[in-house]
N, C-alpha and C positions, 0 to 999 in steps of 0.2 A: 504493500500500500504506500503510495507516494506521500511524502511529507506535506506537500501543498494541499492535498485533499483532506488530510487530517486537520490541518490548520483551518481550512475552509469550514469543515464540519464543526470544529470548536467555535469558530466565529458565529456560525449560524445558531448553535446552541445558546451562546451568550446573548445574541440579539433576540431570539425567541423568548428566552427567560425574561429579559428586560421588558419586552413588549407585554408579556403575560402579566407581569407585576403591575404595570400601570393600567392594564385593561381590567384586571380582576378585582382591584381594590373596591370600586363601588359595588360590584356584585357581592363581595364578601360581607359588606355591611348590610346589604339588603336581606341576605339569607341568614344572617346571624353567625357567620363563620368568623368570629372575632374572639379575642382573648380579653377578658375583663379583669381589671385590677381587684385584688381582694387582700386578705390578711397576709398572704405570702407573696403575691405578685404586686410589686410596687411600681409598675410602669404607669404612665399617664394615659388615660383614655382607653378606648376600645381599639385594639390593634388587630388588623386582619391576619388570619392564620392561613395564608395562601402561599408562603414561601416554598414549602415542600411540593405543592402541586405545580408551581411555576417552573422550578428547576427540573422537575421530572418531565414536564412537557418539553422543555428545552432539550433535555437529554434524548427523548424519543425522536424529536425532529432532527437533531444532529446525527443520530445513528441512522435514521432513514436516509438522509442525504449521503452518508458515508457508504451505504449499500453493502457493507461487509458485516453481516450479522449471521453468525453460525448458530447451530442448534443450541449450544449452551447459553449464549447471550440471549437468544429468543426466550428460552425457558426462564432465565433469571429475570428478564424484563417483565414477563407475565407475572411471575411471583412478586416482583417489586410493585406492579400495578395493584395487586391485591393488598399488599402491605400499605400502600398509600391510601387505598379505600378504607382499610381498617383504621388507619391513623386519623383520617377525616372524621370517621364515625366516633372515634375516641375524643377528638377535639370538641365534637358537638354534644354527645350524650355521656361521655366519661365512662368507658367500659371498665369493668372490674379487672383486677390484676389476673385472676384466674382465667377469665374469658380471653384476655389478650394473649396469655401464654398458650392457651389451647389453639387459638387461631394461628398464631405464629408457628407453632409446631406443625400444624397441618400444612401450611404453605411451604415450609422447609421440606417436609416429607414429599410434597408434590414435585418440587424441583429435583429431589434425589431420584424419584421415579422416572421423571422425564429425561434426565441427563445421564444418570448412572454414576455421577461423581459424588464421592463422599470421602471422608478421611479413612483410608483403608490400611495405612501403616504409619508409623512414627518416624520414618526416614532415618536420619542419622542422629536423632535426639538421644537414643539409648544404644548401648552396644548390641550388635546383632541386628538381624532383620526381623522386626516384630510386626506381624500381620494381625490386624484387628478383626478382619472378617466382618460378620454381621454386626458386631459390637461397634463398628465405626459409624453406623447409622445414628444411634442415639448420641454418640459423641459429636457428630456433625450438627445435629439438631441443637444440642446444648451450646456448641460453639457459636453458631449463627445467632441464636436467640440471645446469648450473652453479649455479643457485639451490638445487636440491635438495642438492647436495654442500656448498654454502656454509653452509646451516643445519646439515647433519650435522657439519661440521667445527667449527662454532661451539658445538656442544652439549658444552662442556667443563667447566662448573661448574654447580652447582645453580641453576635458574631462569633461566639466561642465554638459551638458545634461545627459550623461550616468551616471555620479557620483550621480547626484541628483536623477536619476531614481533608482539607487541602494538604496539610502536612503529611497525613497518612498516604494520600495518593502520590505526593512527591517522593515519599520514601519508597513506595513500591516501584516507581519509575527508576529511582536511583539504584535499588537492589536488583533490578532485572538483569539476569545473567546474559540475555541474548540481545540486549540493546533495544532498538526500535523495530525489531521484526514484528510483522503484523500478527497479532493474536487478538481474537474477539474481545476477551475480558480486558486486555490492556488498552485497547482502543476505547472501550466503554468507559474506563476510568479517566482517560484523557479528556473525553467529551464531557464527562461529569465534572471534572476540574473546571472547565470553562463555564459550565452552566451555573456553578456555585458562586462565581465572582460577582455577577450583578446582585444576587441575593444578599451577599455580605454587605455590599454598599447600601442596599435598601434597608437591611436590618439595622444598620448603624445610623440611619436617618438621612441618607443622601438621596436626592439632591435638595429636597424641600423640607426635611425634618420629619416627614411622615414615615413612620417605621412599619415594617411588616415582620411577622414571626413565621418560622417554618412549621411550627406546630408538631404534633406527634407524627403526622404524615411524613414530614421532612426528615426528622431525626431518625425515625425507624427505617426509612428508605435508605438513608446513608449507611446505617449499620448493616442492613441486609445486603446491599450491593457490594460493600467492602468485604463483608464476611465471605460471600460466595466467590468473589474475585480472588481472595487470598487462598481459599480452599482449592480452587481450580489451578491457580498459578503454581501452587506448591505440590500438586498431585504428581505422582510418580510418572504418569503418562505425559505430563507437560514439562515439569522440571524447570520452570522459570525462576522459582524462589525456593530456598531451603526452608524446611519447616520452622527452624529457629528464627529465620528472617521474618516470618509472619508475625511472631510475637513482638519483635522490635518495631515493626511498621505501625502497630496499633498499641504501643507500649503505654502511652499516657492514659487513654480512656480505659484500658484494661486494668492498669494499676490503681487508678482512682476508684473504679467500681469495686475491685476486690477489697480495697482498704475500707471503703464505706460500708460494704456489706459485712465485713468482718466485725466492725465495731457495732453495727446494729444487732447482729446475731449474738454477740458477746453479752449484751444487756437484755437478751430475750425478746428482741423486736423483729418484725418482719424485715428481711433483707431488701424488700421492695418499698418499704416505708420511706419517708422523706425527713431530712433534717438539714442542718447547715454545717455539715462536716465535709462536704466536697472541697477540693482545693480552692476553687474560685470563691466559695463562701468564706473560707478561712482568710484568704487574702483581703477580701473586701471588709470583713469584720475587723481586720487589723489596720484599716484606714486607707487601703489602696482604692483608687477610683476604678470604675468599670473598664476604662480604656487601658489603664496600667495593668489591671488583672488580666485582660485579654492578651496584652503583649507578653506578660510573664508566662502565661499558660502556653502560648504558641512557641515561645522560646524554649520552654521545658520540653514540649513535644519534639521540637527539632533537635534539641540536645540529646534526648534519648535515642532518636533515630540515627544520629551521627555516631553515638556510642556503639550501637548495634552494628553499624557499617564498619567501624574500626575493628570490632570483635570478629568479623567474618574471617580474619586471618587465623583464628584459633580453631581447634576442632569443635564440631557442633556440640558434643556433650559439655565441654567446658563453657562454650557460649551460653548454653542453657542454664548452667549453674550461675553464670554472671547475671542473667536475667532474673533468676529466682532470688539472688542476693539483692539485686536492685529493688525487686518487688517487696521483699521483707523490710528493707530499709524504708521504703515509702510507707508501708503499713505501720511499722513500729514508730517511725519518726513523727508521724502526724499527731499522735497524742501529746508529744512534746510541744508542738505548735499550739495545741489547745491550751496548754498551761501558760504559754507566753502571752496569748491574747486575753486581756482582762476585761474588755468592754463588751457589753451586750450579750453575754452568754453565761447562764447560771445553771448550776447543777442541782437537780432535784433528788436528794438522797432517798426520799421515801419511795420514789418510783424507779430510780436507776436510769432515768432518761434525761439526757441533756437537751434543754429547750432554749430556743432563742427568745429572750425576753429583754428588749431594749430598755436600758435605763435612760433617764433624761439626757445625761451626758452622751450616751452612745448614740441616741437619735440625732442630737445636734451635730455630732462629729461624723455621722454616717454620710458618705458621699451621696449627693443627689443623683438620681438616675442609676443607682448602683445595681438595682435588680432589674433584669430585663425579662427574659422569657424563662419560666421555670414551671415545668409541667408535672412535677412529681406530686402525688397526693400529700396533703398536709399530715404530719404525724399525729396519730391518735394517742395522746397521753391519757392515762387513767388515774383516778384518785385512789386513796387508800382502800376504798370499798370496791374497786374495780369498775366504777362507773365511767362512761365516756364523758368528756368535758361538755359542759352546758354551753351551747352556742348562743352568745349574748350579742345582740345588735344594739349599740349605743349611738343614739342620734344626738349630735351636738350642733349648735349654732353659735356664732361668735357674737352673741349679745350678752349683756351682764346677767340676765336671768337664765337664759338657756345654757350658759356655761356651767351650771350646777351639775350637769351630767358628766363633765370632764373628769373631776376627781374620782367619781365612782368608776368610770371606765378605766382610770389609771389603776385603781385597786383591783378591778377584775382582771386586768392584763397581768398582774403579778400573782394571781391566784391560779393554781394548777387545776382547779375544778372548772375553769372557764376557758373557752376559746372565744376571744373578744374581737369583734369587728366594729370599727368606728366609721360612722357615716356623717359627713359634714352637710348640713342643710344650709345652703348658701343664702346669705342675706346681702343685698346690694349695699355697697359702701363699707363692707367689713373685710378683714383679712383673716379668714377662718384658719388657713394653714398655719400662719404665724401664731394665732391664739392656741391652737392645739399643741404646737411645739413648746409652749410654756409648761405643759404637763407631760412632755415626753411622748406625745401621741402623734400618730399620722393617720390621715383619713384614707381608708381603703375604698370607700364609695362616696359619691356626692349626689345630692338632690338639689334641683333648681326649680324655681317657680313658686307661685303662691298657692295656698290651699284652694282646691276646687278646680284648678287649671288642668287641662288634659295632659300637659307635659309632666306635671308633678304626679298625677294619678298613675300615668303609665310608668314613670320612673319608680314609684313606690311598688307597683306590682312586679316589675322586673327585679327590683332589689330583693324582695321577699322570695321570689322564685329562685333566685340565684343563691342566696345565703341560707335559706331555710332555717331561720333562727328558732331557738327554743324559747326565747324571751326577748322582748323589745323594750328598751328604755328610751323614753321620749321626754323632752322638756315640757314643763307645764305651759309655757308660752313660746312655742317655736313655729317656724314657717311650715313645717311638714307634720306637726303633731296630729292634726285632725285626720288627714289622709292615711297616715301610717297606722293610727289607732283603729280606724275602720277596716283597713286591709288586714291587719294582724288579727283582729277579732274574727273576721270572716274565715281566716285560716286556722282559727282556734289556737292562736299563739298568745300567751299572756302578755299584757301591756303593763309596764311600770311607768308611772308618770312622776317625774321629779319636779316638784313645785318649788321653785327657787325663792319666791317671796323677795325678789331683789329690792335693794334700797334705791335703785334708780328706776324711775317709771319709764319703761320701754314701750314702744308702740305695740298694740295688740296685734297678734297674727291670727286671731280667730276670725273665720268668716262672719260669725254672729254669735250672740250669747248662747243660742241653742246648741251650737257646735261644742262650745266649752262644756256645757252640762252633759252632752252625750259622751264626751271623752271621760268626764268624771265617772260616769256610770259604767263605762266599758273597762276602765283600768282595774286590773286585779290587785294592784298595790299602788299607793301614793306615798312617795318619799317627801316629807315636809322638811324644809330647812330650819324651821323654828317651831316652838310650841304655839306661837301665835298663828303661824300658817296651818298647823294641824287643827287648831280649834276652828279656824275659818272653813276648812274643808268639811269638818263635821257639821258645822252650822248649815252648810250647803247640801247636806244629805249624804255625805260619804260615811259609810259605817266605820266605827272606831277600829274594828279589826283589820280594816284595809288602809289604815294610816300608820306609817312608820316615821316617827320624828327623828331626824338626824341633825342635831345641832352641829353647826360648824361646816356644813357643805359649802355655803357661800363664803363663810369666813376663811376657810382654808384655801378655797380657790383664789380668793383675793390675795392671801399671803403668798401662796405659791406663785401666782402671777407676778406680784410685785418683786419677790425675791429673784425670779428668773429675769425679769425686765432689768433689774439692776446689774446682774452679772452678765447678761447678754443684751446690751443696749441696741444691737443691730436689729433685734426683733421688733423694736418700737420705732425704728428709723423711719422718718417721714411723717410722723404723727403731729409733731409740734406745729407744722405749717397750717394745720386745720384751725388753730387757735391764735391767729395773729393779734387779736385784741388783748391777749394776756401780756401784761408788762413783765419784762424779764426780771427786774429787780424788786418787784412788788410781792408782798406776802399773798398767798392764795388761801381762801376759806372755801372748803368744799362742803356743800350741803347735801347730805345723803338721806333726806327724809322724803317719803312718798307724799303725794299731794292729797291722798284721801284721809289723812289723819285729822282728828278733831282739833289738834293743836296748830293747824296751819295758820290761823289768823294771828295768834301771838308770835309765831315764828316769823311771819312776814313783817310784822311790826318791829321785831328785834333786828331783822336784817336791814330795815330802813334806818334804824338808829346806828347800826354799825357802818353802813355805807356813808351816812352823813358825817359821822365822827371821824372815820378813817377813809378818806377818799383815795389814799395810797394802797388800800387793800382791794384786791380783786376777789369778787364773790361769784362762785359758779354754782348754779342750782340746776342740775340736769332733770328736766321734767318734760312731759308731753306738752306740745304747744298749746292745746286747748285748755288743759288744766292750768298751765302757767298763766295764761291770759285771764282766766276767771278768778283764780285765787290771789294773784299778786300783781295786778295791773299797775299798782303804784310803784313797784320796783323798777319798771321800765324807764322811770324818770332819772335814774342814776346811771351814769356812764360806767361805773365800776361794778355793776351787777349784770350778770350774763345768764339769761334763761335759755337753756339748751335742750333740744330734743336729741338725746344721745342714745344710739343703739349699738355702737361699736365697742366691743369688750376691751380691745387694746387702747382705744381712746379713753375709755373710762379708767383704766389702770394708769394711763399717762397722767390724767388729771389728779388721781389719788397720789401718785408719786410726787407731783409738784406741790401738792397742798401742804401747808404748815399746820392747819387745823381741819378736822372733819367733824361735822355735826350729823348725828344719827338719831333716828326716832326710837321711842320705847317699843319693845317687843319685836323689832325688826330683826332680820337675820344678819344684819351688818355686824362685823366683829367689834368687840369693845376695845380691842387692842390691835394696833398695827405697828410694825417695827419702825421706830424713828419718828412717830408722830402721835399726839394725843387724839383720842376719839371721845367727843363730848356727846352725851345722850340727853335729849330734850325730855327729861322726866324728873320727878321728885325723888324717887327711889329706884335705882336700876334693877330690872329683873334678871340681869345677866352682867357680865363684866363690862366695865366702862366707867366713865365719870359722869355722875348725875349733876346737871347744872340748873334744874328747875324747869318750869313750864311757862312762867310768865315772861312777857317781852322784856321787862327790866332785868330779870335774872339771867336770861339767855344772853342779852347784849352785854351785861356787866361782866359775866365770866369770860366771854370771848374777848372783849376789849382789854381785860386784865391780862390775859395770856398773851395777847398781841403786843402789849406795851411793857410787860415784865419778863425780860429774857431769863432771869434766874428761875422763876416759877415754871416757865415753859420748858427750860432745860431739865428741870427735875422730873417733870411729867414725861418728857421724851425718854429719859433714861429708864424710868420705871416701866414704860410700855415696851421698850426694847428688851428688857430683862424678862418681862412676863409673857412675851409672845409664845404661842404654842407651836409645837412641831408635830409632824405626822400627817397621815392621810385620813380624811374624814370618810364617813360612810362605812364604818366597820361592820355594822349589822346588815348592810344591804346584801353582801354575797350570801350569807346564811339564809336570808329571806328569799332570795332567788332560788336557792337550792330547794327550799321548802315548796316553792311554787311547782317545781318539777315533780316533787313527791306527792303533790296533791293536798298539802296541808292548807294552802290558800285556794279560795274559790276563783278559778281562772275565768269562769263565765258567770258574771254577776246575774243574780236572779232577775233584777229589774231591767237588765240591759235590753232585752227584746221589746218590752213595753215602751221604753223611752225611744228606742230606735224607730219603731213604727209610728209612735206619736208624732215624731218630727219628720215623717215621710222618708226615712233613710232605709235603704234595703241592703241586703248582703252584696248586691252588685256594686254598691258604692265603693 
């Protein structure tokens, strides 16, 4: 076969693959052949899973142009087509491991029957001529399936599986004893090499940043084609490769797979389970970017191939011993690497399972875009009683009230009994991702749109179908609370409503009052942020047994946010420009009292007195525009009083951080202590921690003016609040309550839910 024809066939395969990639992208999104981000897949958006289909089409067209397809290549390509079809099915419906292994075994057996090729002897690996006979058939099936799954497991970051495949094909071409003499399998690998090149560029985001993944169809097809090519080229009737050369050609995927399976089986887990102990996971957890990890992995594969090429000068048995020694070093050396990396990986002694649990520092230091395509099933850890983890969906919005779910999600993520997914309900004008990073969280899913819109309803339905949670946690006032509660109730999934009782009056996200009452009736459990919030829920008809008071949810979320904002100022970068009216050198008084309190009138009078006596002090009162106008219209006459409609959690934290004094109402969930600043409660006797300053206008204004004008008194209170600030995560009783929901101790379907749902004209279809 002339070299120009081979080059032309390779160019055609490259061009056809590239054309297929751009042509099939819209089709993949229409039919749902996309990879969605979740707790393990950290890529952005829904990425088409068409890479494997595209380069397989390119390979077919290139071979058809070449016109040199023998019986072996024809049989292997037919088997590869079946593998691709199975991979597409797996990408769509997620086949079980057992069904995949059964189908793969049948396809490999069909190729053996149609070609007559299998591993019938061990060549020169061992002294003597060892014939395997019929036992070579199961060995061949095991070898091909092993390489299929080796590449499937290796497909963990952008470009890795395909790049390693190029290294393996290049190694085969380098090891070939007969040079460029035309052999069907060798020509097939050369055309496959060319077809993989455009996929790698597209997988890495070239040219427009829109990625594609190869999916299980692509990774398994690569392993299948390489496995059969190596068996054919090393067969005694062909003799293009020595049997030991085969091992060195695919050394990296084989060693990595053996190492990971060994560690899984050592702790009693399935060898086909998933974890973060592949080499690319270890490198990224140690701080390497995805591109650096890709380069290191490709270099490692090339290094192993070159080592095997150098060892061809020694006898085959000695060469085999060197490969075994290298494999043992790889398997035994990786646990040492596990000891060296300290971030984001915790050992659960009770289960003997190492699980990836990112700490706050680990999440902040983790390279963005580190995780690309990872199709291994998530590891199923079990608690001490042998129960599978409870799948908890936590819905968070970056508003002061809805962020009460974040500290609970943080606690659930650290609990081995839960597999936690975080969904960000997007609110215009907020930075939800930055707000989540304050708590060491990342959003695996996103919802956009207002309650009642088709986009949000469809997004909620798709979210529940994809994650299939055992329990859903929603904020008491969030943009997706109503739609999620109805959809979860229709699926008989318990809904837990976290009522934040925030100290800042945020705009209501309820379509109407009836919607709020419906969600109250549907929720199997209400988590109230204060006793006052719990009593309010009971007055509105929520049974006492379905109210769990967790003092400190809002308080600790504020403390955690402020602490992180101080240590990571870049998270709040760009917020200050929203408040150009705040003077840089002026003290700031933050009023954290909601507008529906009975003490609003004396508070407004007190603020007038403070604004008049101290025009150098900026006063900020975040309230809804309508309430602010009705309750305190007189304050608009003062240039240093600013009435804000504030819904962004980061902006709320920024103002709290700048404030010298904070005014809070009695019975609210606002903390009585904040590090570095006094919190004054507008009450006569505080029902919780804090400094009571009275309820009359004169008392409020007098205490505030005294603290603003007496640095010694202010400093003493600041020191006391800093020393008394609490540490730890709130919501300690919530995980146990969620576990009881699964066991049936809580009524997940409230008795009155159906009556209320039909009374307001709501049906299950909603």
